[in-house]
N, CA, C and O atoms as CSV, one atom per row, in Angstrom:
chain,resi,resn,atom,element,x,y,z
A,1,MET,N,N,24.025,32.199,70.110
A,1,MET,CA,C,24.049,33.639,70.312
A,1,MET,C,C,24.044,33.920,71.810
A,1,MET,O,O,23.193,33.391,72.525
A,2,PRO,N,N,24.976,34.743,72.305
A,2,PRO,CA,C,25.009,35.043,73.737
A,2,PRO,C,C,23.748,35.768,74.173
A,2,PRO,O,O,23.194,36.594,73.447
A,3,GLU,N,N,23.319,35.440,75.362
A,3,GLU,CA,C,22.127,36.078,75.908
A,3,GLU,C,C,22.510,37.427,76.496
A,3,GLU,O,O,23.501,37.532,77.219
A,4,ILE,N,N,21.725,38.465,76.189
A,4,ILE,CA,C,21.996,39.803,76.680
A,4,ILE,C,C,20.964,40.138,77.739
A,4,ILE,O,O,19.762,39.950,77.547
A,5,PHE,N,N,21.466,40.643,78.872
A,5,PHE,CA,C,20.586,40.986,79.981
A,5,PHE,C,C,20.528,42.483,80.148
A,5,PHE,O,O,21.565,43.131,80.006
A,6,PRO,N,N,19.396,43.075,80.440
A,6,PRO,CA,C,18.081,42.462,80.400
A,6,PRO,C,C,17.617,42.296,78.965
A,6,PRO,O,O,18.261,42.801,78.046
A,7,PRO,N,N,16.501,41.589,78.757
A,7,PRO,CA,C,15.963,41.464,77.402
A,7,PRO,C,C,15.700,42.846,76.815
A,7,PRO,O,O,15.495,43.812,77.550
A,8,SER,N,N,15.706,42.933,75.494
A,8,SER,CA,C,15.588,44.224,74.827
A,8,SER,C,C,14.298,44.961,75.158
A,8,SER,O,O,14.210,46.166,74.923
A,9,SER,N,N,13.305,44.280,75.692
A,9,SER,CA,C,12.048,44.942,76.046
A,9,SER,C,C,12.162,45.741,77.341
A,9,SER,O,O,11.282,46.547,77.643
A,10,ALA,N,N,13.234,45.530,78.114
A,10,ALA,CA,C,13.403,46.230,79.384
A,10,ALA,C,C,13.806,47.678,79.138
A,10,ALA,O,O,14.406,47.993,78.110
A,11,LYS,N,N,13.477,48.558,80.079
A,11,LYS,CA,C,13.744,49.990,79.944
A,11,LYS,C,C,15.153,50.370,80.392
A,11,LYS,O,O,15.694,51.359,79.896
A,12,ASP,N,N,15.776,49.615,81.320
A,12,ASP,CA,C,17.088,49.957,81.863
A,12,ASP,C,C,18.159,49.758,80.793
A,12,ASP,O,O,18.301,48.662,80.251
A,13,THR,N,N,18.918,50.823,80.486
A,13,THR,CA,C,19.968,50.731,79.484
A,13,THR,C,C,21.339,50.997,80.088
A,13,THR,O,O,22.246,51.452,79.391
A,14,SER,N,N,21.498,50.715,81.386
A,14,SER,CA,C,22.801,50.904,82.003
A,14,SER,C,C,23.811,49.976,81.346
A,14,SER,O,O,23.456,48.927,80.808
A,15,GLU,N,N,25.091,50.382,81.401
A,15,GLU,CA,C,26.151,49.645,80.722
A,15,GLU,C,C,26.200,48.174,81.119
A,15,GLU,O,O,26.321,47.309,80.252
A,16,ALA,N,N,26.108,47.875,82.416
A,16,ALA,CA,C,26.181,46.496,82.889
A,16,ALA,C,C,25.023,45.669,82.362
A,16,ALA,O,O,25.172,44.467,82.141
A,17,CYS,N,N,23.901,46.278,82.164
A,17,CYS,CA,C,22.731,45.533,81.700
A,17,CYS,C,C,22.806,45.209,80.217
A,17,CYS,O,O,22.084,44.329,79.747
A,18,LEU,N,N,23.662,45.897,79.469
A,18,LEU,CA,C,23.748,45.665,78.037
A,18,LEU,C,C,24.862,44.696,77.642
A,18,LEU,O,O,24.967,44.316,76.476
A,19,LEU,N,N,25.683,44.299,78.594
A,19,LEU,CA,C,26.763,43.364,78.296
A,19,LEU,C,C,26.275,41.926,78.420
A,19,LEU,O,O,25.458,41.626,79.289
A,20,PRO,N,N,26.765,41.033,77.562
A,20,PRO,CA,C,26.389,39.623,77.675
A,20,PRO,C,C,26.814,39.058,79.036
A,20,PRO,O,O,27.835,39.464,79.592
A,21,ILE,N,N,26.041,38.139,79.555
A,21,ILE,CA,C,26.299,37.555,80.873
A,21,ILE,C,C,27.668,36.877,80.921
A,21,ILE,O,O,28.316,36.862,81.968
A,22,GLU,N,N,28.116,36.309,79.779
A,22,GLU,CA,C,29.434,35.664,79.734
A,22,GLU,C,C,30.544,36.683,79.990
A,22,GLU,O,O,31.549,36.362,80.625
A,23,ILE,N,N,30.367,37.890,79.503
A,23,ILE,CA,C,31.361,38.946,79.705
A,23,ILE,C,C,31.306,39.443,81.141
A,23,ILE,O,O,32.349,39.693,81.745
A,24,LEU,N,N,30.120,39.591,81.692
A,24,LEU,CA,C,29.975,40.075,83.066
A,24,LEU,C,C,30.598,39.119,84.081
A,24,LEU,O,O,30.954,39.538,85.182
A,25,ARG,N,N,30.732,37.859,83.732
A,25,ARG,CA,C,31.344,36.870,84.634
A,25,ARG,C,C,32.866,36.931,84.616
A,25,ARG,O,O,33.517,36.290,85.441
A,26,MET,N,N,33.446,37.694,83.686
A,26,MET,CA,C,34.899,37.779,83.554
A,26,MET,C,C,35.479,38.781,84.555
A,26,MET,O,O,34.745,39.522,85.208
A,27,ASP,N,N,36.813,38.787,84.659
A,27,ASP,CA,C,37.492,39.748,85.536
A,27,ASP,C,C,37.405,41.152,84.933
A,27,ASP,O,O,37.071,41.309,83.759
A,28,LYS,N,N,37.708,42.170,85.743
A,28,LYS,CA,C,37.560,43.566,85.324
A,28,LYS,C,C,38.390,43.889,84.079
A,28,LYS,O,O,37.925,44.588,83.179
A,29,HIS,N,N,39.610,43.380,84.037
A,29,HIS,CA,C,40.482,43.656,82.895
A,29,HIS,C,C,39.869,43.115,81.599
A,29,HIS,O,O,39.898,43.800,80.577
A,30,SER,N,N,39.327,41.924,81.625
A,30,SER,CA,C,38.721,41.332,80.440
A,30,SER,C,C,37.476,42.097,80.009
A,30,SER,O,O,37.219,42.238,78.813
A,31,ILE,N,N,36.704,42.591,80.969
A,31,ILE,CA,C,35.523,43.394,80.638
A,31,ILE,C,C,35.948,44.683,79.949
A,31,ILE,O,O,35.323,45.102,78.975
A,32,GLU,N,N,37.007,45.315,80.446
A,32,GLU,CA,C,37.513,46.545,79.821
A,32,GLU,C,C,38.013,46.267,78.406
A,32,GLU,O,O,37.775,47.064,77.498
A,33,LEU,N,N,38.704,45.146,78.209
A,33,LEU,CA,C,39.154,44.778,76.866
A,33,LEU,C,C,37.969,44.594,75.927
A,33,LEU,O,O,38.002,45.031,74.777
A,34,TYR,N,N,36.937,43.950,76.422
A,34,TYR,CA,C,35.737,43.713,75.621
A,34,TYR,C,C,35.098,45.044,75.222
A,34,TYR,O,O,34.741,45.241,74.060
A,35,LYS,N,N,34.955,45.957,76.188
A,35,LYS,CA,C,34.339,47.258,75.891
A,35,LYS,C,C,35.193,48.067,74.922
A,35,LYS,O,O,34.658,48.737,74.039
A,36,ARG,N,N,36.519,48.012,75.078
A,36,ARG,CA,C,37.405,48.728,74.161
A,36,ARG,C,C,37.311,48.143,72.755
A,36,ARG,O,O,37.293,48.882,71.770
A,37,ALA,N,N,37.252,46.823,72.664
A,37,ALA,CA,C,37.122,46.181,71.357
A,37,ALA,C,C,35.811,46.568,70.689
A,37,ALA,O,O,35.766,46.749,69.472
A,38,LEU,N,N,34.746,46.697,71.471
A,38,LEU,CA,C,33.470,47.130,70.913
A,38,LEU,C,C,33.552,48.558,70.380
A,38,LEU,O,O,33.038,48.852,69.301
A,39,SER,N,N,34.196,49.438,71.132
A,39,SER,CA,C,34.239,50.839,70.718
A,39,SER,C,C,35.230,51.073,69.571
A,39,SER,O,O,34.953,51.875,68.679
A,40,GLU,N,N,36.378,50.389,69.579
A,40,GLU,CA,C,37.396,50.599,68.554
A,40,GLU,C,C,37.294,49.605,67.394
A,40,GLU,O,O,37.855,49.829,66.321
A,41,GLY,N,N,36.583,48.523,67.621
A,41,GLY,CA,C,36.447,47.516,66.584
A,41,GLY,C,C,37.534,46.470,66.571
A,41,GLY,O,O,37.479,45.534,65.772
A,42,LYS,N,N,38.558,46.608,67.468
A,42,LYS,CA,C,39.631,45.622,67.531
A,42,LYS,C,C,40.361,45.757,68.860
A,42,LYS,O,O,40.268,46.786,69.529
A,43,GLU,N,N,41.081,44.718,69.230
A,43,GLU,CA,C,41.891,44.734,70.449
A,43,GLU,C,C,43.026,43.738,70.270
A,43,GLU,O,O,42.799,42.589,69.892
A,44,ALA,N,N,44.239,44.179,70.541
A,44,ALA,CA,C,45.400,43.292,70.450
A,44,ALA,C,C,45.515,42.496,71.744
A,44,ALA,O,O,45.560,43.071,72.831
A,45,VAL,N,N,45.563,41.189,71.625
A,45,VAL,CA,C,45.717,40.308,72.774
A,45,VAL,C,C,46.915,39.410,72.498
A,45,VAL,O,O,47.007,38.776,71.447
A,46,TYR,N,N,47.832,39.370,73.461
A,46,TYR,CA,C,49.046,38.585,73.300
A,46,TYR,C,C,49.014,37.407,74.266
A,46,TYR,O,O,49.543,37.493,75.375
A,47,ASN,N,N,48.404,36.327,73.851
A,47,ASN,CA,C,48.319,35.120,74.662
A,47,ASN,C,C,49.041,33.988,73.953
A,47,ASN,O,O,49.061,33.915,72.724
A,48,ILE,N,N,49.627,33.118,74.737
A,48,ILE,CA,C,50.196,31.903,74.160
A,48,ILE,C,C,49.755,30.716,75.010
A,48,ILE,O,O,49.414,30.859,76.184
A,49,ARG,N,N,49.770,29.581,74.407
A,49,ARG,CA,C,49.525,28.331,75.120
A,49,ARG,C,C,50.766,27.481,74.942
A,49,ARG,O,O,51.321,27.389,73.847
A,50,VAL,N,N,51.188,26.873,76.011
A,50,VAL,CA,C,52.378,26.044,75.968
A,50,VAL,C,C,51.981,24.622,76.311
A,50,VAL,O,O,51.285,24.380,77.296
A,51,MET,N,N,52.428,23.687,75.493
A,51,MET,CA,C,52.169,22.279,75.749
A,51,MET,C,C,53.517,21.580,75.892
A,51,MET,O,O,54.368,21.667,75.006
A,52,VAL,N,N,53.702,20.892,77.004
A,52,VAL,CA,C,54.950,20.153,77.246
A,52,VAL,C,C,54.637,18.688,76.988
A,52,VAL,O,O,53.798,18.092,77.662
A,53,VAL,N,N,55.320,18.115,76.004
A,53,VAL,CA,C,55.087,16.709,75.650
A,53,VAL,C,C,56.416,15.960,75.657
A,53,VAL,O,O,57.475,16.552,75.447
A,54,GLY,N,N,56.349,14.683,75.893
A,54,GLY,CA,C,57.563,13.868,75.883
A,54,GLY,C,C,57.260,12.464,76.356
A,54,GLY,O,O,56.135,12.144,76.740
A,55,HIS,N,N,58.283,11.635,76.321
A,55,HIS,CA,C,58.146,10.245,76.739
A,55,HIS,C,C,57.933,10.139,78.250
A,55,HIS,O,O,58.155,11.094,78.994
A,56,TYR,N,N,57.506,8.974,78.675
A,56,TYR,CA,C,57.257,8.666,80.081
A,56,TYR,C,C,58.525,8.848,80.907
A,56,TYR,O,O,59.587,8.342,80.544
A,57,GLY,N,N,58.408,9.576,82.026
A,57,GLY,CA,C,59.491,9.665,82.994
A,57,GLY,C,C,60.668,10.551,82.609
A,57,GLY,O,O,61.756,10.389,83.161
A,58,VAL,N,N,60.481,11.482,81.676
A,58,VAL,CA,C,61.608,12.312,81.257
A,58,VAL,C,C,61.665,13.672,81.966
A,58,VAL,O,O,62.639,14.406,81.795
A,59,GLY,N,N,60.638,14.025,82.761
A,59,GLY,CA,C,60.700,15.257,83.539
A,59,GLY,C,C,59.776,16.373,83.103
A,59,GLY,O,O,60.037,17.538,83.402
A,60,LYS,N,N,58.701,16.045,82.403
A,60,LYS,CA,C,57.757,17.080,81.953
A,60,LYS,C,C,57.119,17.798,83.131
A,60,LYS,O,O,57.037,19.026,83.133
A,61,THR,N,N,56.668,17.054,84.131
A,61,THR,CA,C,56.042,17.660,85.314
A,61,THR,C,C,57.055,18.454,86.114
A,61,THR,O,O,56.736,19.535,86.609
A,62,THR,N,N,58.262,17.944,86.251
A,62,THR,CA,C,59.316,18.660,86.971
A,62,THR,C,C,59.631,19.982,86.276
A,62,THR,O,O,59.769,21.009,86.940
A,63,LEU,N,N,59.744,19.969,84.967
A,63,LEU,CA,C,59.991,21.189,84.202
A,63,LEU,C,C,58.877,22.210,84.415
A,63,LEU,O,O,59.142,23.388,84.654
A,64,THR,N,N,57.640,21.754,84.327
A,64,THR,CA,C,56.496,22.649,84.500
A,64,THR,C,C,56.477,23.246,85.895
A,64,THR,O,O,56.236,24.443,86.055
A,65,LYS,N,N,56.729,22.426,86.905
A,65,LYS,CA,C,56.754,22.941,88.280
A,65,LYS,C,C,57.872,23.957,88.474
A,65,LYS,O,O,57.679,24.968,89.149
A,66,ARG,N,N,59.023,23.702,87.899
A,66,ARG,CA,C,60.140,24.646,88.040
A,66,ARG,C,C,59.848,25.956,87.331
A,66,ARG,O,O,60.210,27.022,87.829
A,67,LEU,N,N,59.201,25.893,86.183
A,67,LEU,CA,C,58.838,27.121,85.466
A,67,LEU,C,C,57.914,28.006,86.301
A,67,LEU,O,O,57.993,29.232,86.236
A,68,PHE,N,N,57.035,27.374,87.086
A,68,PHE,CA,C,56.095,28.129,87.918
A,68,PHE,C,C,56.579,28.267,89.356
A,68,PHE,O,O,55.798,28.580,90.255
A,69,ASP,N,N,57.870,28.033,89.568
A,69,ASP,CA,C,58.514,28.240,90.865
A,69,ASP,C,C,57.849,27.447,91.986
A,69,ASP,O,O,57.740,27.921,93.117
A,70,GLU,N,N,57.404,26.229,91.657
A,70,GLU,CA,C,56.813,25.344,92.657
A,70,GLU,C,C,57.892,24.430,93.213
A,70,GLU,O,O,58.901,24.182,92.553
A,71,ASP,N,N,57.685,23.927,94.424
A,71,ASP,CA,C,58.642,23.017,95.043
A,71,ASP,C,C,58.717,21.709,94.268
A,71,ASP,O,O,57.701,21.137,93.873
A,72,VAL,N,N,59.952,21.251,94.061
A,72,VAL,CA,C,60.177,20.003,93.340
A,72,VAL,C,C,61.157,19.156,94.144
A,72,VAL,O,O,62.245,19.616,94.489
A,73,ASP,N,N,60.768,17.922,94.441
A,73,ASP,CA,C,61.659,16.970,95.098
A,73,ASP,C,C,62.084,15.959,94.039
A,73,ASP,O,O,61.331,15.042,93.711
A,74,ILE,N,N,63.296,16.128,93.503
A,74,ILE,CA,C,63.734,15.249,92.419
A,74,ILE,C,C,64.034,13.833,92.882
A,74,ILE,O,O,64.180,12.926,92.062
A,75,ASN,N,N,64.127,13.639,94.203
A,75,ASN,CA,C,64.350,12.289,94.728
A,75,ASN,C,C,63.044,11.506,94.824
A,75,ASN,O,O,63.056,10.278,94.906
A,76,LYS,N,N,61.938,12.206,94.813
A,76,LYS,CA,C,60.622,11.571,94.895
A,76,LYS,C,C,60.044,11.501,93.482
A,76,LYS,O,O,59.675,12.518,92.896
A,77,ARG,N,N,59.975,10.310,92.961
A,77,ARG,CA,C,59.502,10.138,91.592
A,77,ARG,C,C,58.040,9.725,91.615
A,77,ARG,O,O,57.699,8.614,92.020
A,78,GLU,N,N,57.175,10.645,91.168
A,78,GLU,CA,C,55.738,10.404,91.115
A,78,GLU,C,C,55.272,10.536,89.683
A,78,GLU,O,O,55.545,11.548,89.037
A,79,SER,N,N,54.590,9.557,89.184
A,79,SER,CA,C,54.105,9.588,87.811
A,79,SER,C,C,52.792,10.357,87.732
A,79,SER,O,O,51.937,10.241,88.610
A,80,THR,N,N,52.640,11.146,86.667
A,80,THR,CA,C,51.376,11.840,86.414
A,80,THR,C,C,50.435,10.865,85.737
A,80,THR,O,O,50.781,10.252,84.727
A,81,ASN,N,N,49.247,10.723,86.294
A,81,ASN,CA,C,48.265,9.808,85.742
A,81,ASN,C,C,47.397,10.554,84.734
A,81,ASN,O,O,46.522,11.329,85.122
A,82,GLY,N,N,47.630,10.327,83.454
A,82,GLY,CA,C,46.837,10.998,82.421
A,82,GLY,C,C,47.435,12.340,82.047
A,82,GLY,O,O,48.646,12.461,81.863
A,83,ILE,N,N,46.590,13.339,81.936
A,83,ILE,CA,C,47.003,14.677,81.522
A,83,ILE,C,C,46.927,15.612,82.714
A,83,ILE,O,O,45.952,15.595,83.466
A,84,ASP,N,N,47.949,16.420,82.884
A,84,ASP,CA,C,47.979,17.408,83.962
A,84,ASP,C,C,47.885,18.788,83.326
A,84,ASP,O,O,48.763,19.167,82.551
A,85,VAL,N,N,46.840,19.543,83.636
A,85,VAL,CA,C,46.620,20.862,83.047
A,85,VAL,C,C,46.927,21.930,84.093
A,85,VAL,O,O,46.409,21.891,85.209
A,86,HIS,N,N,47.772,22.876,83.717
A,86,HIS,CA,C,48.113,24.004,84.580
A,86,HIS,C,C,47.632,25.273,83.889
A,86,HIS,O,O,48.000,25.533,82.744
A,87,VAL,N,N,46.823,26.055,84.566
A,87,VAL,CA,C,46.363,27.321,84.019
A,87,VAL,C,C,46.979,28.418,84.864
A,87,VAL,O,O,46.650,28.572,86.040
A,88,LYS,N,N,47.866,29.171,84.261
A,88,LYS,CA,C,48.559,30.254,84.954
A,88,LYS,C,C,48.580,31.467,84.035
A,88,LYS,O,O,48.552,31.342,82.810
A,89,ARG,N,N,48.628,32.621,84.643
A,89,ARG,CA,C,48.821,33.846,83.883
A,89,ARG,C,C,50.191,34.392,84.219
A,89,ARG,O,O,50.557,34.518,85.388
A,90,CYS,N,N,50.933,34.709,83.196
A,90,CYS,CA,C,52.286,35.203,83.386
A,90,CYS,C,C,52.479,36.443,82.530
A,90,CYS,O,O,51.782,36.658,81.539
A,91,LYS,N,N,53.435,37.240,82.938
A,91,LYS,CA,C,53.842,38.392,82.154
A,91,LYS,C,C,55.343,38.307,81.969
A,91,LYS,O,O,56.061,37.834,82.849
A,92,VAL,N,N,55.810,38.767,80.825
A,92,VAL,CA,C,57.227,38.761,80.539
A,92,VAL,C,C,57.649,40.185,80.235
A,92,VAL,O,O,57.042,40.853,79.398
A,93,SER,N,N,58.691,40.654,80.916
A,93,SER,CA,C,59.269,41.965,80.630
A,93,SER,C,C,60.128,41.835,79.381
A,93,SER,O,O,61.072,41.045,79.359
A,94,LEU,N,N,59.811,42.600,78.344
A,94,LEU,CA,C,60.586,42.510,77.114
A,94,LEU,C,C,61.982,43.102,77.283
A,94,LEU,O,O,62.908,42.711,76.573
A,95,GLN,N,N,62.143,44.048,78.222
A,95,GLN,CA,C,63.467,44.637,78.441
A,95,GLN,C,C,64.384,43.683,79.203
A,95,GLN,O,O,65.520,43.452,78.791
A,96,THR,N,N,63.893,43.129,80.314
A,96,THR,CA,C,64.742,42.274,81.157
A,96,THR,C,C,64.570,40.790,80.860
A,96,THR,O,O,65.368,39.968,81.310
A,97,ARG,N,N,63.536,40.449,80.108
A,97,ARG,CA,C,63.193,39.058,79.779
A,97,ARG,C,C,62.875,38.239,81.029
A,97,ARG,O,O,63.045,37.020,81.042
A,98,GLN,N,N,62.414,38.916,82.072
A,98,GLN,CA,C,62.054,38.236,83.312
A,98,GLN,C,C,60.593,37.818,83.252
A,98,GLN,O,O,59.748,38.544,82.729
A,99,TRP,N,N,60.307,36.646,83.789
A,99,TRP,CA,C,58.979,36.059,83.774
A,99,TRP,C,C,58.339,36.287,85.131
A,99,TRP,O,O,58.893,35.884,86.154
A,100,PHE,N,N,57.156,36.939,85.152
A,100,PHE,CA,C,56.418,37.214,86.381
A,100,PHE,C,C,55.156,36.380,86.398
A,100,PHE,O,O,54.365,36.425,85.455
A,101,ILE,N,N,54.960,35.619,87.464
A,101,ILE,CA,C,53.768,34.783,87.603
A,101,ILE,C,C,52.738,35.568,88.376
A,101,ILE,O,O,53.011,36.034,89.482
A,102,SER,N,N,51.537,35.723,87.799
A,102,SER,CA,C,50.460,36.463,88.455
A,102,SER,C,C,49.847,35.619,89.545
A,102,SER,O,O,49.575,34.436,89.342
A,103,GLU,N,N,49.627,36.217,90.703
A,103,GLU,CA,C,48.990,35.500,91.810
A,103,GLU,C,C,47.484,35.441,91.622
A,103,GLU,O,O,46.836,34.491,92.063
A,104,ASN,N,N,46.920,36.459,90.963
A,104,ASN,CA,C,45.486,36.458,90.701
A,104,ASN,C,C,45.263,36.778,89.239
A,104,ASN,O,O,46.209,37.077,88.510
A,105,CYS,N,N,44.032,36.716,88.815
A,105,CYS,CA,C,43.722,36.898,87.401
A,105,CYS,C,C,43.251,38.304,87.068
A,105,CYS,O,O,42.790,38.539,85.951
A,106,ASP,N,N,43.350,39.244,87.996
A,106,ASP,CA,C,42.904,40.606,87.693
A,106,ASP,C,C,43.959,41.387,86.960
A,106,ASP,O,O,43.745,42.553,86.628
């Protein structure tokens, strides 16, 4: 069960004090989503996770770097040791189908 600050015996009932500490550690947008979900009882979230898998040396890392507009030197072949995890936030325009990479998480 998430811990709620302050404990229920405290007198302060300000909004920030009634939210779980895990929520308070999130970015502003996520806190607003949480509060809206509490008030409306639901919230639509459109997230996907993408996993790139394939045989050794076929270009999984190169593909991932190109998708995130990172520099790629195809003449320099470097093997990924183990699993490489990339956490990025992106938005896609449904009208233009253009992919926008967020610089920050707000």
